[in-house]
Residue, then its C-alpha position, 0 to 999 in steps of 0.5 A: x499499500x502506499x498513499x501520498x497526501x498533502x501536508x500543514x504546517x500543523x501536521x509538520x508540528x515540531x520538525x517544522x518552522x519560519x525559515x525554513x528551506x521548503x514549506x508545507x505546500x512543497x512537503x508531501x506525506x507518503x503512507x506505506x507498507x514495510x516489514x517489521x523486525x517482527x516478520x510482519x507487514x506494518x503502516x508507517x508514514x514518511x515527510x518527503x519533498x513532492x519532487x521525490x514521492x513517486x521514489x520513496x514509494x518505488x524504494x518501499x515498495x522494492x523493499x517490501x517485496x524483499x522483506x527488508x525489515x524496517x524498524x519504524x516509519x513515523x515522520x519526526x514530529x512524533x520524536x518532537x522534532x528531535x532528530x536524536x530521539x528519532x534514531x534512538x528509537x531506531x526510526x526510519x525518517x525523512x524530512x526534518x527542518x535541521x542543519x546538517x551534522x557535520x557540516x562545520x558551519x551552519x547549513x541546512x541538511x538534506x533532511x530539510x529540503x525532504x531530500x534524505x531518508x535515514x534507514x534503521x539508524x541503529x542497525x546504520x549508524x553515523x560515525x563522525x570522529x569517535x561520536x557514533x550516532x545514535x549511540x546504539x549503532x555502535x553495536x553495529x560498527x562491524x560491518x563485516x557480517x549482515x544483520x538484518x536492517x543493516x545497508x550493506x553494499x550489493x545489499x537490498x536496500x542500497x540497490x532500491x535507493x540506487x534504482x531511483x538515483x538516490x547516493x548512500x552517504x557513506x564515503x570519506x572519514x565520517x560514514x553515514x550507513x543509515x543516510x540516503x539522499x538525493x544529492x550524498x550529502 
């Protein structure tokens, strides 16, 4: 199942505010069916830019067909707009009007445009020097043995995003295993 609908500022809650690089009129709420880690189908919601809603639907249809597990799928507003809380819950999410984590200077994250998705953050942590986000992701730093929900080179998740032209942000000294975007940043 997949359904796309417009969103309002009120529905975006704390994940959006005046001054964000995109307004609610450019965002879409995409309701999707996904396989959970309990090996059962679930329904969740992700908020993305209208330009990528069809791509996201295609990716999640592929993941569903391959039974790739997703822990949870809720807009970041369900976590009070807190990226840290969303990651700690192992929530797969997209739009959040926030700055990039490692930019060195304030600049909008690709998430602030609704054109990036973080998938299963615990199984796919962001490594920034000695810091692991979320901290529970430290258990998944060894990427040599596949475990369910992990993004791995040549794996279902990476291939599904690559098929729609999205990039996986694992290059460089600070791999962000959870992060897929239209830009690679």
